[in-house]
Structure formats: C-alpha cells, structure tokens
N, C-alpha and C positions, 0 to 999 in steps of 0.2 A: 486489402480489407479483411480478409480472414485471419489475419493477424490481430485484429481488434477485438478482444474479447466480447463487448457489447454487440458485435455483428455476427461473431463465429456461428451461430446457428441458423443465420439467414441463406436462402437458396442463392445459387448463382445468377439466376435471374433478377432476385432482389437486390443482391450486391451491385450488379451492374445498373440497375435503375437508380441505386443511391448513388452510386459513383458519378453517374451522369448529372446528379443535381448539385453537387459540392462544387464549391470555389476555392481555387488557390489563393491563399493571402500571404504575402510576405511581411515581416515585422523587423524594424531595425534594432540596434543594440540597447536593450534596456527599455524599449518601448511598452506601454501600458496597453494590454490586449483587452483584459476586463478589469473593470474598476469596482471595488467593494461598494454595494449599497445601490446600485443601478439596477433596472429591470432587464433580465438577460434576454437576449434575442438571439442566440446563435451557439450552436455546437462545434466544438474544434477538436481536431485531430493533427497532432504533429507529425510533419512528414520529414523535418530535419530540423536540427539542433535541439534546443531544451527551453523550458519556461520555469520561471520560480514562482510559488504562490506565497502571499505576506498576507497577514491578518493585522491590522492595524501597525502596518510596518515593521511586524516580526516576523522574521523568514520561518516558514510553516515546511515547505518540501520543493522538491524538485522533479519535473516530469520531463520525460526523454521521448523520442521518436515512437511512434505507435500509441502513446498514452493520449486520452482524450480528456476534455476540462469543458466546464460551462453547460453541462447535461442536468446538473442538479436543480438549479434556479430553472430551468426549462421543466423538467418535472414537476416541480413542486408549484408552478406559475409564481414564483417569489422573485424577492431582489438577491443579487448576488452577495454572497458570505464572505468573499475573499478577493484579492487582487491578484491578477495574473500579469507578469511581467516577462518578455522576450529575455532569454539568456546575453551574455555579454558580446557573443558574434550574431546575435539576430535569430531567426527563426522562421521557417516557413510551415503554415498550416493549412490543412482544408476545412472549410467552414460549411456548416448547414443550417438555413434558415431554421426559425423556430417552428413555422406551420409545416414545413417538411418533417422536422423531427418528430413532431407529433404525428403524423400519418404513419410512419414506421414501427412506432414503438409499440411493442406487445407485452405479455405477460413476462416471457422470459427477461425481456430488457428491463422492466420494472423491478424484478427480482434481483438480477444483477447490480441495478443501479441503487438500489436499498441497502445492498452490501456494500458498495461503494461510499455512501453519506455516511454508514455507522463507523467507517474506517477515516472519515473526515471531519471527526466530532472536534472541532477547534474550539467550540463552544462549552465542553464538557469542564466541570469543574469537580474538586475532590467532593464537595457535599452533596454532587449529583450521584455519587457511586456508592453501592451498597454491596458489602462483602458476602460472599456464597461460601467459599470454602478454600483451605490451602491447596496449592498445585505442587508445590516444592520449594527447595532452597537453592540459590544461586551461589557463585563465589562471593559475592559481596553483599547478598540479600535475600529476602524471601520473594516468592511469586504466588499471587493469589487470584481466584476467580471473582471477579465483580461484574455488577450490571448497573445500569442506569434506568432502569424500568422499561427501556426499548431494546437494547443489544447487550451481548456478553462480552467481557473484555478480560484479557490477562493484565495484572499490574505488577510490577516489579518494584518494590520498596527498598531502597538503599538508607541505612543508617548517615545522617551527616557526621556523627562522631567518628565513624571510621574513615571519612574522608578528609575529615580535619587532622586526625592521627597521620595519614598517609598524605601529604600534600599532592604527590604525583597523581593520586587518584582522580584529582580535580580535571586534569589535562584529560585523563582517560575517559571519563565521562563526557566531557565537552565534546571530543573527537567521537565517540560513539553516538551522540545525539546528531554531530553533523553528518557522519555517515549514514546512519540511518534515515535521515531526511532526504537523501540524495537516492534513495534505493527505491524503486517502484518495479518489482518483479513478482510474477504469481507465485514464484515458489520461495520466496523469501517473506518472513513474518512481518509485517507493517507496523510501524510505529505511528500510532495515533496523535500522541501528544507527549510533552513532558509536564510534570507537576512537581509543585513542592510544598511543604508544611513546615512548622517550626523545627521539626525534628528528622525529617526525611525527604529525599529525592523520589520520585516517582515516575517510572516509564509504563505508559498506557498502550497495551500492544493489541494486534489482532488476536483473537484467543483460537486456538486449533483444538478442536472438540476430537481427542485420538490418545495417541500414545506416542513414545520415543520409537525411533528405528531400531534401537537397541533391544529395546522389549520385543519389538515384532521379530527380530531375529532370534531372540531366545524362545519365542512360542513357536516360531515357524516349525512345522513338521515338513521335512523336505520329500518332494518327490520329483524324480528326475525329469519328466517331461515338462515341469512349470518353471525349474530353477532357471534355466537358459534365458526364458523371456522376462523372468522377474530380474536377472541379474541385467539385461539390457534395458529393462525401462527404468528403475532406479539409478543406473549408472549413468543414462543419457540425462536424467534430472539433474544429477550433482554435477556432470560436466557443464551443464547448460548455466548452471548458478556460477559455477567457478569463471567459465568463460563471462558472463555479464558483469561479474565483480571485478575480473582483470581489465576489461575494456574500460572500467572508471577507475583504475588505479587503486582498487581496493584488494587487500590481502588479507584473508579469513584465516588465522591461525589455530582455529578450534574446530575445524570441521571434522565430526566425529558423529557415530550413530547416536550418542547420548544426547546431540544437539539437534537431532533432526526429527521432527514431526510428521507423524503419518494421520490423516484423518480417520475416523471412527469406522467407516465406511470399509477400510481395508481389512479390519480384523474380522 
C-alpha cells in the first residue's frame, strides 16, 4: 500500500484499516472494468497485469501494477470520462467502494488527485490553450509553456513540413506516442495527449517547473560532505527509471543531463 502514491502519507494503522476494506477482483482478457459515461462507484488499484484506457474507442494510455483508476469520478461525483479495459492476459485489482473512499480522503489526497486530473486532460483542445512563453528548442521542434486557465503544461510543436520531407519521421513520432502512452512512472514526464493543426503536430506534456540536470551540475558548488549522498540519490533515480523502461522493453538512447529535469525546489 505504501507504493500507492495516493496513500503514501497514511499511517500504518490507516493502511491496515483500508486494506481490510478492499476487495480483490479478477478480470478476463479485454474485459470492460469501467465504461465511459456511467456513474463511478468504485476505486481500483491494479495488483497484477495491466489495463488500457480508451476515450471514444481511441487508445489513450496504459496503466500497470500499483497504478490506480476510478478515483476522479468519485472525487467529482461525476460520470466516468473514459473506458477502462483489462489487458490481453486479464488483470487483478483491489477495489474500494465509493462510501469508504469518501471516508478516507483528505486534503493531501485531494491535492494529489487534482494533479492526476490535470494530467488526464483528454478533453483539452488546441483552442483551450494559451501561450505563456517559449521554453526551448528540441531536435524537431519548439517547446512552449501554455495553460488552459486551470493548469500549466509544456507543449512540443513539430512542423508537419519536416515530417513530410523525411518520411521516416512519421514512424518515429508514431512510436514515440505509443511508447509514452505506455509509461506511468513518477520520474518520467507524462504525455497528456497529442494534438494537431493544419501545419503542426503537438505533444501536450506534464510541465516541470525547474531546470535541467545539466544546469544544476554547472551551478553546483561542490562540498565533500554532500557529494556522496547526492550521487546516491540521483543515481538511484536514474537506475530506477532505466530498470522500469527495460522491463517494458523500452530502450532510451538519449539519456543525458540535458534531458533530465529537476524541480525548482532543488535549486
């Protein structure tokens, strides 16, 4: 239970009480667990296997062991906004009834869930976004800071002209979308959704308010008594991410300080 970020701050007593109220449920291959447009009545934690999230029959993302779903409709007392389907080999989940979920939720959970909701903005359209400032230039396009009057996002814009000129890039971007849709890890930037216009393809991404690890290393004033622990801390995070990606048969070939972001609280 401690691995579930939503419950990480709860006391051991609370966690034991909570686990006693959870029910184990098994779902067959591709079985619908939650259907879009119905009233949410349960919260789920995946204990084995994985699930796929769809919106209007369009694949959105994949969630695996220790991920949770169903909490948003319970929090907002609203109908479900997506369909959740068990993976090809089925899955097993622990479920919690709505009334029990309401009893345990607190301000920390609400804060976390609002963050989760902001990263599941399947209904966000281009005309909902407002430009704030440029963030930088990537290999194939530009990255900007935008908002939708509620949350901040980073958006990567790639000219379609560059893709047309290099047909191989089409496969590259399709693979990038597929891979990012499968990733759900606290140390990997999340893809919110992809968008497109007449001239551009857009990747709407989680915004990390901070700077690159390269900048951090360049500014860092080394003090011997801190170096050892910093190396251990950041090294552990990197190995954790690499291990996670390897388990999903994903090879990231551009792992370098320039492509790693640190939260502003580090500086």
